[in-house]
All heavy atoms as an XYZ file, in Angstrom:
794
protein
N       0.841     -1.170      0.000
C       0.000      0.000      0.000
C       0.895      1.246      0.000
O       1.945      1.259      0.623
C      -0.919     -0.017      1.215
C      -1.841      1.159      1.240
S      -3.150      1.084      2.482
C      -2.299      0.571      3.934
N       0.434      2.271     -0.693
C       1.158      3.531     -0.798
C       0.276      4.662     -0.267
O      -0.910      4.720     -0.585
C       1.519      3.797     -2.261
C       2.316      5.069     -2.497
C       3.586      4.747     -3.265
C       1.493      6.054     -3.291
N       0.849      5.519      0.554
C       0.146      6.696      1.064
C       0.703      7.919      0.367
O       1.919      8.059      0.230
C       0.328      6.823      2.586
O      -0.195      5.653      3.207
C      -0.395      8.054      3.116
N      -0.184      8.785     -0.067
C       0.209     10.017     -0.766
C      -0.370     11.208     -0.009
O      -1.572     11.259      0.260
C      -0.339      9.990     -2.190
C      -0.055     11.220     -3.010
C       1.348     11.228     -3.527
N       1.491     12.221     -4.579
C       2.580     12.390     -5.284
N       3.632     11.625     -5.045
N       2.652     13.290     -6.208
N       0.500     12.136      0.353
C       0.088     13.365      1.013
C       0.528     14.526      0.134
O       1.689     14.587     -0.272
C       0.699     13.496      2.418
C       0.247     12.333      3.301
C       0.340     14.850      3.039
C       0.919     12.285      4.649
N      -0.416     15.411     -0.165
C      -0.111     16.591     -0.962
C      -0.493     17.822     -0.149
O      -1.632     17.963      0.271
C      -0.866     16.587     -2.313
C      -0.507     17.823     -3.133
C      -0.566     15.313     -3.099
N       0.497     18.670      0.074
C       0.280     19.921      0.804
C       0.050     21.030     -0.209
O       0.858     21.220     -1.127
C       1.497     20.255      1.664
C       1.362     21.570      2.402
C       2.647     21.916      3.147
C       2.487     23.274      3.830
N       3.774     23.738      4.374
N      -1.044     21.772     -0.021
C      -1.397     22.849     -0.940
C      -1.708     24.109     -0.149
O      -2.454     24.053      0.824
C      -2.627     22.447     -1.763
C      -2.424     21.191     -2.580
S      -3.993     20.517     -3.204
C      -4.681     19.842     -1.699
N      -1.154     25.224     -0.587
C      -1.462     26.504      0.037
C      -2.166     27.375     -0.992
O      -1.691     27.547     -2.112
C      -0.199     27.203      0.539
C      -0.512     28.465      1.307
C       0.669     29.032      2.068
O       1.605     28.276      2.396
O       0.634     30.238      2.336
N      -3.316     27.912     -0.566
C      -4.183     28.645     -1.484
C      -4.229     30.129     -1.171
O      -4.015     30.548     -0.030
C      -5.615     28.088     -1.395
C      -5.718     26.690     -1.887
C      -5.586     25.627     -1.014
C      -5.932     26.434     -3.227
C      -5.675     24.321     -1.467
C      -6.019     25.127     -3.688
C      -5.884     24.077     -2.807
N      -4.555     30.903     -2.177
C      -4.936     32.295     -1.964
C      -6.288     32.234     -1.252
O      -7.156     31.431     -1.620
C      -5.062     33.023     -3.297
C      -3.769     33.095     -4.066
C      -3.994     33.690     -5.436
C      -2.733     33.530     -6.275
N      -2.981     33.785     -7.690
N      -6.462     33.054     -0.238
C      -7.665     32.987      0.597
C      -8.944     33.037     -0.236
O      -9.888     32.275      0.004
C      -7.666     34.106      1.633
C      -8.788     34.000      2.622
C      -8.646     35.000      3.744
C      -9.718     34.713      4.785
N      -9.471     35.411      6.031
N      -8.975     33.912     -1.221
C     -10.182     34.066     -2.032
C     -10.473     32.847     -2.910
O     -11.573     32.695     -3.436
C     -10.096     35.341     -2.890
C      -8.999     35.332     -3.946
C      -7.641     35.849     -3.467
O      -7.396     35.945     -2.245
O      -6.807     36.147     -4.335
N      -9.497     31.942     -3.058
C      -9.677     30.765     -3.911
C     -10.113     29.511     -3.159
O     -10.431     28.497     -3.775
C      -8.390     30.464     -4.677
C      -8.082     31.508     -5.714
O      -8.960     32.265     -6.134
N      -6.841     31.580     -6.136
N     -10.141     29.576     -1.841
C     -10.490     28.384     -1.059
C     -11.900     27.878     -1.365
O     -12.074     26.669     -1.558
C     -10.252     28.623      0.445
C      -8.735     28.715      0.686
C     -10.879     27.520      1.280
C      -8.337     29.106      2.085
N     -12.928     28.718     -1.452
C     -14.255     28.178     -1.804
C     -14.260     27.466     -3.170
O     -14.897     26.414     -3.313
C     -15.155     29.420     -1.825
C     -14.478     30.383     -0.905
C     -12.998     30.153     -1.124
N     -13.541     28.011     -4.138
C     -13.460     27.355     -5.453
C     -12.765     26.004     -5.351
O     -13.177     25.032     -5.990
C     -12.720     28.239     -6.462
C     -13.516     29.469     -6.848
O     -14.758     29.464     -6.685
O     -12.891     30.435     -7.316
N     -11.696     25.937     -4.542
C     -10.996     24.665     -4.378
C     -11.898     23.629     -3.715
O     -11.958     22.476     -4.149
C      -9.714     24.823     -3.559
C      -9.165     23.493     -3.134
C      -8.649     22.611     -4.070
C      -9.221     23.095     -1.804
C      -8.178     21.354     -3.685
C      -8.756     21.854     -1.419
C      -8.233     20.982     -2.364
N     -12.599     24.012     -2.658
C     -13.473     23.055     -1.972
C     -14.553     22.531     -2.912
O     -14.855     21.327     -2.904
C     -14.104     23.702     -0.743
C     -13.134     23.907      0.394
C     -13.865     24.527      1.574
C     -12.994     24.700      2.773
N     -13.721     25.306      3.899
N     -15.111     23.406     -3.709
C     -16.110     22.976     -4.691
C     -15.492     22.007     -5.694
O     -16.066     20.941     -5.981
C     -16.698     24.195     -5.411
C     -17.737     23.902     -6.482
C     -18.971     23.225     -5.891
C     -18.132     25.192     -7.190
N     -14.314     22.333     -6.202
C     -13.621     21.469     -7.157
C     -13.319     20.108     -6.537
O     -13.555     19.063     -7.155
C     -12.339     22.158     -7.629
C     -11.492     21.428     -8.651
C     -12.262     21.190     -9.942
C     -10.226     22.232     -8.934
N     -12.825     20.098     -5.294
C     -12.521     18.834     -4.632
C     -13.778     17.992     -4.459
O     -13.781     16.789     -4.743
C     -11.853     19.059     -3.270
C     -11.557     17.764     -2.561
C     -10.412     17.057     -2.852
C     -12.449     17.233     -1.637
C     -10.144     15.841     -2.231
C     -12.201     16.031     -1.008
C     -11.043     15.331     -1.303
N     -14.853     18.612     -3.988
C     -16.095     17.861     -3.762
C     -16.686     17.314     -5.056
O     -17.304     16.243     -5.049
C     -17.099     18.728     -3.011
C     -16.701     18.923     -1.568
O     -16.119     18.046     -0.943
N     -16.988     20.088     -1.033
N     -16.486     18.016     -6.156
C     -16.937     17.506     -7.456
C     -16.044     16.367     -7.941
O     -16.517     15.417     -8.557
C     -16.958     18.631     -8.484
C     -18.035     19.658     -8.239
C     -17.906     20.870     -9.142
O     -16.858     21.154     -9.712
N     -19.001     21.622     -9.264
N     -14.750     16.455     -7.666
C     -13.797     15.449     -8.144
C     -13.781     14.187     -7.281
O     -13.480     13.097     -7.780
C     -12.389     16.052     -8.195
N     -14.111     14.332     -6.012
C     -14.006     13.219     -5.069
C     -14.646     11.910     -5.567
O     -13.994     10.864     -5.507
C     -14.587     13.615     -3.706
C     -14.592     12.475     -2.725
C     -13.460     12.196     -1.962
C     -15.706     11.649     -2.584
C     -13.449     11.134     -1.081
C     -15.697     10.587     -1.702
C     -14.574     10.328     -0.956
O     -14.557      9.266     -0.100
N     -15.882     11.932     -6.044
C     -16.483     10.659     -6.480
C     -15.692      9.959     -7.586
O     -15.664      8.729     -7.643
C     -17.880     11.060     -6.979
C     -18.165     12.367     -6.323
C     -16.835     13.041     -6.168
N     -15.065     10.737     -8.449
C     -14.255     10.139     -9.525
C     -12.931      9.614     -8.987
O     -12.456      8.565     -9.418
C     -14.008     11.164    -10.633
C     -15.257     11.591    -11.363
C     -15.978     10.432    -12.034
O     -15.314      9.577    -12.663
O     -17.210     10.364    -11.917
N     -12.331     10.343     -8.058
C     -11.047      9.907     -7.495
C     -11.226      8.596     -6.745
O     -10.475      7.641     -6.954
C     -10.469     10.975     -6.541
C     -10.197     12.282     -7.284
C      -9.176     10.461     -5.879
C      -9.906     13.458     -6.365
N     -12.229      8.527     -5.871
C     -12.402      7.366     -5.001
C     -12.736      6.094     -5.789
O     -12.411      4.992     -5.357
C     -13.451      7.636     -3.898
C     -13.341      6.627     -2.762
C     -14.854      7.685     -4.444
C     -12.098      6.733     -1.942
N     -13.340      6.249     -6.961
C     -13.649      5.044     -7.737
C     -12.558      4.698     -8.749
O     -12.664      3.693     -9.447
C     -15.021      5.167     -8.420
C     -15.110      6.126     -9.547
C     -16.529      6.141    -10.094
C     -16.633      7.025    -11.314
N     -17.986      7.087    -11.833
N     -11.481      5.479     -8.764
C     -10.385      5.186     -9.680
C      -9.723      3.885     -9.252
O      -9.516      3.638     -8.061
C      -9.366      6.336     -9.669
C      -8.564      6.406    -10.922
C      -8.996      7.174    -11.979
C      -7.387      5.688    -11.065
C      -8.280      7.232    -13.156
C      -6.658      5.741    -12.227
C      -7.101      6.515    -13.279
N      -9.384      3.042    -10.216
C      -8.796      1.736     -9.911
C      -7.540      1.892     -9.051
O      -6.632      2.635     -9.388
C      -8.439      0.998    -11.198
C      -7.953     -0.403    -10.951
C      -7.702     -1.189    -12.227
O      -8.155     -0.760    -13.298
O      -7.052     -2.236    -12.131
N      -7.535      1.192     -7.919
C      -6.388      1.211     -7.018
C      -6.481      2.228     -5.903
O      -5.684      2.200     -4.967
N      -7.463      3.131     -5.951
C      -7.639      4.112     -4.882
C      -8.416      3.454     -3.750
O      -9.530      2.985     -3.940
C      -8.374      5.355     -5.370
S      -8.573      6.611     -4.082
N      -7.829      3.452     -2.567
C      -8.462      2.836     -1.412
C      -9.171      3.869     -0.536
O     -10.158      3.563      0.125
C      -7.425      2.066     -0.616
C      -6.761      0.980     -1.460
S      -5.325      0.250     -0.688
C      -6.076     -0.582      0.680
N      -8.659      5.094     -0.519
C      -9.296      6.169      0.232
C      -8.673      7.497     -0.161
O      -7.544      7.543     -0.639
C      -9.155      5.961      1.751
O      -7.808      6.091      2.148
N      -9.438      8.559      0.066
C      -8.927      9.916     -0.147
C      -9.660     10.841      0.814
O     -10.869     10.715      0.999
C      -9.056     10.374     -1.619
C     -10.497     10.426     -2.068
C      -8.376     11.703     -1.843
N      -8.895     11.727      1.456
C      -9.465     12.672      2.411
C      -8.892     14.052      2.149
O      -7.732     14.179      1.731
C      -9.077     12.304      3.845
C      -9.675     11.050      4.375
C      -9.162     10.799      5.774
O      -8.102     10.236      5.958
N      -9.914     11.245      6.769
N      -9.677     15.054      2.450
C      -9.205     16.431      2.437
C      -9.057     16.863      3.888
O      -9.977     16.695      4.689
C     -10.198     17.344      1.710
C      -9.803     18.819      1.652
C      -8.504     19.007      0.869
C     -10.932     19.629      1.029
N      -7.887     17.405      4.214
C      -7.616     17.835      5.582
C      -7.111     19.277      5.559
O      -6.551     19.721      4.561
C      -6.585     16.921      6.227
C      -7.028     15.485      6.259
S      -5.745     14.426      6.887
C      -6.705     13.443      7.995
N      -7.314     19.958      6.676
C      -6.936     21.364      6.793
C      -5.914     21.532      7.908
O      -6.041     20.908      8.970
C      -8.189     22.185      7.085
C      -7.973     23.659      7.138
C      -9.308     24.359      7.369
C      -9.084     25.820      7.643
N     -10.323     26.521      7.899
N      -4.935     22.380      7.688
C      -3.942     22.699      8.706
C      -4.637     23.471      9.837
O      -5.281     24.484      9.572
C      -2.837     23.547      8.086
C      -1.666     23.790      9.016
O      -1.884     24.013     10.227
O      -0.526     23.783      8.534
N      -4.525     23.020     11.087
C      -5.210     23.710     12.174
C      -4.590     25.063     12.519
O      -5.219     25.874     13.195
C      -5.092     22.738     13.354
C      -3.882     21.929     13.051
C      -3.822     21.825     11.546
N      -3.375     25.314     12.038
C      -2.692     26.559     12.376
C      -2.628     27.559     11.226
O      -2.243     28.705     11.428
C      -1.280     26.248     12.877
C      -1.305     25.438     14.155
C       0.071     25.043     14.634
O       1.077     25.549     14.099
O       0.133     24.211     15.558
N      -2.973     27.108     10.024
C      -2.912     27.996      8.865
C      -4.125     27.718      7.987
O      -4.185     26.694      7.309
C      -1.617     27.788      8.091
C      -1.443     28.765      6.957
O      -2.394     29.396      6.497
N      -0.211     28.897      6.479
N      -5.067     28.638      7.985
C      -6.322     28.435      7.258
C      -6.160     28.366      5.744
O      -7.094     28.004      5.040
C      -7.311     29.547      7.610
C      -6.890     30.917      7.116
C      -7.868     32.023      7.455
O      -8.805     31.784      8.239
O      -7.704     33.119      6.914
N      -4.981     28.683      5.253
C      -4.735     28.661      3.808
C      -4.150     27.338      3.325
O      -4.028     27.123      2.118
C      -3.791     29.807      3.418
C      -4.237     31.209      3.825
C      -3.185     32.226      3.425
C      -5.596     31.553      3.245
N      -3.792     26.464      4.258
C      -3.109     25.218      3.914
C      -4.057     24.026      4.054
O      -4.678     23.821      5.099
C      -1.854     25.008      4.781
C      -1.211     23.652      4.497
C      -0.851     26.137      4.527
N      -4.128     23.249      2.986
C      -4.922     22.018      2.939
C      -4.020     20.878      2.492
O      -2.997     21.087      1.841
C      -6.093     22.165      1.962
C      -7.204     23.022      2.504
C      -7.093     24.408      2.525
C      -8.361     22.443      3.020
C      -8.106     25.189      3.042
C      -9.385     23.225      3.534
C      -9.253     24.597      3.542
O     -10.250     25.370      4.059
N      -4.442     19.669      2.842
C      -3.722     18.466      2.460
C      -4.714     17.475      1.864
O      -5.850     17.383      2.335
C      -3.093     17.782      3.674
C      -2.072     18.607      4.394
C      -2.449     19.522      5.367
C      -0.721     18.454      4.107
C      -1.513     20.276      6.050
C       0.228     19.212      4.791
C      -0.163     20.125      5.752
N      -4.280     16.754      0.853
C      -5.021     15.553      0.474
C      -4.204     14.375      0.999
O      -2.976     14.368      0.943
C      -5.237     15.424     -1.045
O      -3.994     15.514     -1.722
C      -6.203     16.485     -1.545
N      -4.917     13.416      1.545
C      -4.326     12.224      2.129
C      -5.018     11.048      1.454
O      -6.217     10.843      1.638
C      -4.586     12.240      3.639
C      -4.027     11.067      4.392
C      -2.721     11.084      4.860
C      -4.807      9.941      4.646
C      -2.202     10.016      5.571
C      -4.300      8.870      5.351
C      -2.999      8.914      5.813
O      -2.493      7.848      6.512
N      -4.260     10.327      0.643
C      -4.876      9.215     -0.092
C      -4.058      7.948      0.072
O      -2.849      7.986      0.303
C      -5.047      9.561     -1.576
O      -3.823      9.894     -2.177
N      -4.750      6.828     -0.051
C      -4.111      5.506      0.018
C      -4.387      4.789     -1.294
O      -5.521      4.805     -1.793
C      -4.628      4.708      1.204
C      -4.211      5.328      2.525
C      -4.438      4.377      3.666
C      -3.961      4.989      4.949
N      -2.577      4.725      5.220
N      -3.339      4.175     -1.815
C      -3.389      3.485     -3.104
C      -2.876      2.074     -2.936
O      -2.019      1.810     -2.083
C      -2.535      4.243     -4.126
C      -3.083      5.614     -4.358
C      -2.841      6.739     -3.617
C      -4.019      5.995     -5.359
N      -3.566      7.788     -4.110
C      -4.293      7.362     -5.181
C      -4.646      5.315     -6.396
C      -5.178      8.060     -6.003
C      -5.512      6.013     -7.215
C      -5.773      7.367     -7.015
N      -3.383      1.164     -3.759
C      -2.939     -0.228     -3.678
C      -1.434     -0.339     -3.869
O      -0.771     -1.124     -3.200
C      -3.662     -1.084     -4.716
C      -5.099     -1.334     -4.371
C      -5.815     -2.184     -5.408
O      -5.179     -2.647     -6.376
O      -7.033     -2.362     -5.246
N      -0.902      0.454     -4.795
C       0.531      0.412     -5.084
C       0.925      1.665     -5.878
O       0.060      2.466     -6.256
C       0.901     -0.869     -5.844
C       0.026     -1.097     -7.045
O      -0.227     -0.188     -7.832
N      -0.477     -2.313     -7.192
N       2.204      1.805     -6.130
C       2.704      2.979     -6.840
C       2.168      3.065     -8.266
O       1.859      4.151     -8.748
C       4.237      2.964     -6.859
C       4.836      4.233     -7.413
C       6.347      4.274     -7.299
O       6.945      3.387     -6.672
O       6.924      5.218     -7.862
N       2.027      1.929     -8.934
C       1.533      1.973    -10.316
C       0.076      2.444    -10.375
O      -0.317      3.139    -11.313
C       1.708      0.635    -11.030
O       0.960     -0.374    -10.413
N      -0.731      2.128     -9.355
C      -2.111      2.640     -9.313
C      -2.110      4.164     -9.224
O      -2.863      4.835     -9.934
C      -2.864      2.075     -8.099
O      -3.021      0.689     -8.206
N      -1.261      4.710     -8.356
C      -1.164      6.164     -8.233
C      -0.681      6.783     -9.538
O      -1.232      7.777    -10.007
C      -0.228      6.549     -7.085
C       0.074      8.042     -6.965
C      -1.185      8.859     -6.705
C       1.114      8.279     -5.878
N       0.319      6.187    -10.150
C       0.859      6.746    -11.395
C      -0.160      6.668    -12.535
O      -0.227      7.587    -13.356
C       2.170      6.064    -11.770
C       3.313      6.444    -10.843
C       3.479      7.954    -10.652
O       3.474      8.699    -11.660
O       3.596      8.393     -9.501
N      -0.946      5.611    -12.581
C      -2.008      5.524    -13.591
C      -3.022      6.645    -13.397
O      -3.477      7.260    -14.364
C      -2.719      4.173    -13.533
C      -1.869      3.056    -14.087
O      -0.934      3.274    -14.846
N      -2.172      1.835    -13.676
N      -3.370      6.911    -12.143
C      -4.278      8.017    -11.839
C      -3.653      9.348    -12.238
O      -4.282     10.176    -12.900
C      -4.632      8.006    -10.351
C      -5.302      9.266     -9.898
C      -6.601      9.568    -10.301
C      -4.635     10.177     -9.081
C      -7.219     10.747     -9.906
C      -5.256     11.352     -8.675
C      -6.542     11.634     -9.094
O      -7.148     12.798     -8.699
N      -2.401      9.567    -11.863
C      -1.730     10.843    -12.138
C      -1.530     11.099    -13.634
O      -1.392     12.244    -14.050
C      -0.388     10.900    -11.409
C      -0.581     10.986     -9.893
C       0.709     11.192     -9.147
N       1.182     12.540     -9.430
C       2.404     12.835     -9.879
N       3.279     11.874    -10.093
N       2.758     14.073    -10.095
N      -1.526     10.062    -14.435
C      -1.371     10.246    -15.885
C      -2.712     10.241    -16.622
O      -2.749     10.369    -17.844
C      -0.434      9.178    -16.465
O      -0.988      7.896    -16.297
N      -3.804     10.120    -15.862
C      -5.129     10.079    -16.492
C      -5.564     11.473    -16.947
O      -5.160     12.493    -16.386
C      -6.171      9.516    -15.510
O      -6.431     10.447    -14.468
N      -6.412     11.514    -17.951
C      -6.961     12.780    -18.447
C      -7.747     13.484    -17.336
O      -7.699     14.714    -17.216
C      -7.844     12.529    -19.660
N      -8.441     12.707    -16.513
C      -9.210     13.288    -15.410
C      -8.297     14.040    -14.449
O      -8.556     15.183    -14.085
C      -9.994     12.204    -14.662
C     -10.637     12.724    -13.412
C     -11.791     13.491    -13.486
C     -10.072     12.478    -12.171
C     -12.372     14.006    -12.325
C     -10.645     12.983    -11.020
C     -11.804     13.745    -11.100
N      -7.214     13.390    -14.008
C      -6.301     14.051    -13.079
C      -5.683     15.287    -13.716
O      -5.613     16.346    -13.079
C      -5.183     13.114    -12.612
C      -4.132     13.845    -11.811
C      -4.330     14.112    -10.472
C      -2.965     14.293    -12.409
C      -3.383     14.821     -9.738
C      -2.010     14.997    -11.688
C      -2.222     15.250    -10.354
N      -5.208     15.172    -14.939
C      -4.540     16.302    -15.589
C      -5.474     17.503    -15.701
O      -5.065     18.642    -15.443
C      -3.999     15.888    -16.950
C      -2.876     14.827    -16.896
C      -2.546     14.331    -18.299
C      -1.654     15.358    -16.187
N      -6.729     17.274    -16.042
C      -7.699     18.375    -16.140
C      -7.995     18.963    -14.767
O      -8.064     20.196    -14.615
C      -8.984     17.875    -16.797
N      -8.150     18.113    -13.766
C      -8.445     18.582    -12.416
C      -7.256     19.341    -11.834
O      -7.419     20.400    -11.219
C      -8.823     17.395    -11.504
O      -9.939     16.711    -12.083
C      -9.174     17.851    -10.103
N      -6.063     18.830    -12.037
C      -4.865     19.482    -11.510
C      -4.650     20.850    -12.170
O      -4.268     21.811    -11.494
C      -3.651     18.591    -11.692
C      -2.434     19.103    -10.989
C      -1.277     19.550    -11.566
C      -2.238     19.239     -9.576
N      -0.391     19.950    -10.601
C      -0.952     19.763     -9.368
C      -3.046     18.958     -8.471
C      -0.449     20.028     -8.096
C      -2.529     19.216     -7.204
C      -1.253     19.748     -7.029
N      -4.932     20.937    -13.439
C      -4.802     22.220    -14.153
C      -5.718     23.278    -13.521
O      -5.329     24.422    -13.339
C      -5.132     22.033    -15.625
C      -4.805     23.213    -16.520
C      -5.004     22.905    -17.979
N      -5.486     21.652    -18.000
C      -5.606     20.586    -18.808
N      -5.368     20.565    -19.717
N      -6.046     19.452    -18.723
N      -6.926     22.879    -13.150
C      -7.870     23.804    -12.507
C      -7.451     24.123    -11.067
O      -7.722     25.220    -10.580
C      -9.275     23.198    -12.486
C      -9.889     23.022    -13.848
C     -11.214     22.287    -13.728
C     -11.742     21.860    -15.062
N     -12.937     20.998    -14.924
N      -6.827     23.170    -10.394
C      -6.455     23.335     -8.989
C      -5.222     24.218     -8.832
O      -5.213     25.133     -8.005
C      -6.193     21.965     -8.334
O      -7.352     21.148     -8.475
C      -5.849     22.108     -6.866
N      -4.196     23.970     -9.608
C      -2.926     24.652     -9.358
C      -2.970     26.156     -9.589
O      -2.174     26.882     -9.007
C      -1.782     23.990    -10.128
C      -1.843     24.115    -11.612
C      -0.689     23.344    -12.235
C      -0.707     23.474    -13.731
N       0.414     22.769    -14.332
N      -3.917     26.647    -10.377
C      -4.024     28.095    -10.570
C      -4.585     28.786     -9.327
O      -4.525     30.015     -9.217
C      -4.869     28.458    -11.814
C      -4.231     27.924    -13.083
C      -6.300     27.993    -11.670
N      -5.104     28.008     -8.385
C      -5.667     28.556     -7.152
C      -4.624     28.701     -6.041
O      -4.890     29.325     -5.020
C      -6.815     27.667     -6.655
C      -7.940     27.400     -7.658
C      -8.921     26.379     -7.086
C      -8.645     28.684     -8.045
N      -3.427     28.152     -6.240
C      -2.381     28.139     -5.219
C      -1.747     29.508     -5.013
O      -1.632     30.308     -5.945
C      -1.249     27.182     -5.599
C      -1.616     25.727     -5.666
C      -0.862     24.870     -6.433
C      -2.692     25.208     -4.974
C      -1.159     23.520     -6.504
C      -3.007     23.865     -5.043
C      -2.232     23.020     -5.802
N      -1.248     29.707     -3.787
C      -0.386     30.855     -3.514
C       1.073     30.406     -3.464
O       1.984     31.225     -3.580
C      -0.767     31.525     -2.193
O      -0.607     30.629     -1.115
N       1.282     29.113     -3.285
C       2.614     28.494     -3.256
C       2.547     27.187     -4.041
O       1.484     26.596     -4.174
C       3.047     28.170     -1.818
C       3.111     29.351     -0.886
C       4.296     30.252     -1.137
O       5.313     29.777     -1.683
O       4.197     31.449     -0.809
N       3.682     26.732     -4.512
C       3.745     25.454     -5.220
C       3.402     24.311     -4.256
O       3.813     24.317     -3.097
C       5.152     25.251     -5.798
C       5.281     24.039     -6.660
C       6.662     23.940     -7.266
C       6.745     22.661     -8.094
N       8.060     22.478     -8.686
N       2.645     23.348     -4.735
C       2.278     22.183     -3.918
C       3.508     21.321     -3.632
O       4.465     21.299     -4.414
C       1.215     21.353     -4.630
N       3.445     20.617     -2.506
C       4.504     19.687     -2.119
C       3.845     18.326     -1.907
O       2.851     18.224     -1.181
C       5.198     20.135     -0.823
C       5.799     21.528     -0.996
C       6.260     19.127     -0.404
C       6.298     22.141      0.298
N       4.390     17.276     -2.525
C       3.791     15.949     -2.427
C       4.794     14.952     -1.866
O       6.002     15.036     -2.127
C       3.327     15.487     -3.807
N       4.266     14.023     -1.069
C       5.046     12.954     -0.478
C       4.352     11.629     -0.740
O       3.136     11.521     -0.560
C       5.151     13.128      1.047
C       5.722     14.443      1.473
C       4.893     15.520      1.719
C       7.087     14.595      1.641
C       5.405     16.739      2.116
C       7.609     15.824      2.035
C       6.771     16.899      2.278
N       5.112     10.625     -1.143
C       4.596      9.265     -1.277
C       5.361      8.397     -0.305
O       6.599      8.488     -0.203
C       4.794      8.727     -2.694
O       3.968      9.413     -3.603
N       4.627      7.556      0.444
C       5.247      6.721      1.466
C       4.691      5.305      1.417
O       3.522      5.123      1.074
C       4.988      7.316      2.856
C       5.633      8.660      3.050
S       4.776      9.627      4.283
C       3.423     10.240      3.320
N       5.528      4.366      1.782
C       5.089      2.994      1.978
C       5.391      2.612      3.422
O       6.167      3.291      4.105
C       5.763      2.014      0.987
C       7.282      2.048      1.128
C       5.347      2.328     -0.439
C       7.999      0.971      0.345
N       4.784      1.547      3.886
C       4.997      1.065      5.254
C       6.488      0.821      5.478
O       7.144      0.190      4.649
C       4.190     -0.225      5.447
C       4.259     -0.753      6.863
O       4.899     -0.125      7.726
O       3.645     -1.801      7.103
N       6.994      1.335      6.581
C       8.416      1.213      6.874
C       8.822     -0.065      7.576
O      10.001     -0.274      7.849
N       7.874     -0.942      7.874
C       8.198     -2.216      8.544
C       8.641     -3.267      7.574
O       8.245     -3.358      6.495
C       7.014     -2.707      9.358
C       6.752     -1.826     10.550
O       7.687     -1.310     11.157
N       5.492     -1.625     10.869
């Protein structure tokens, strides 16, 4: 299993647009082959920072999603809302 965390910082005025975009995209993301879960989380100390936390069956499932037309279109709409470049981490169980 692979865990993916993406940290995103938004311009304050763009947060409602991002939440709407995420809520519209969520049903498609969660049913993508290999996606086990996806959550949107907010930084408790910075109202401009959000994280997506997702679990994937394996790295190839995540890469298939990231190369899909759906992801590319959604990411294009999302990244213009940022105030800073997104930072992403992929992790596997360390045991």
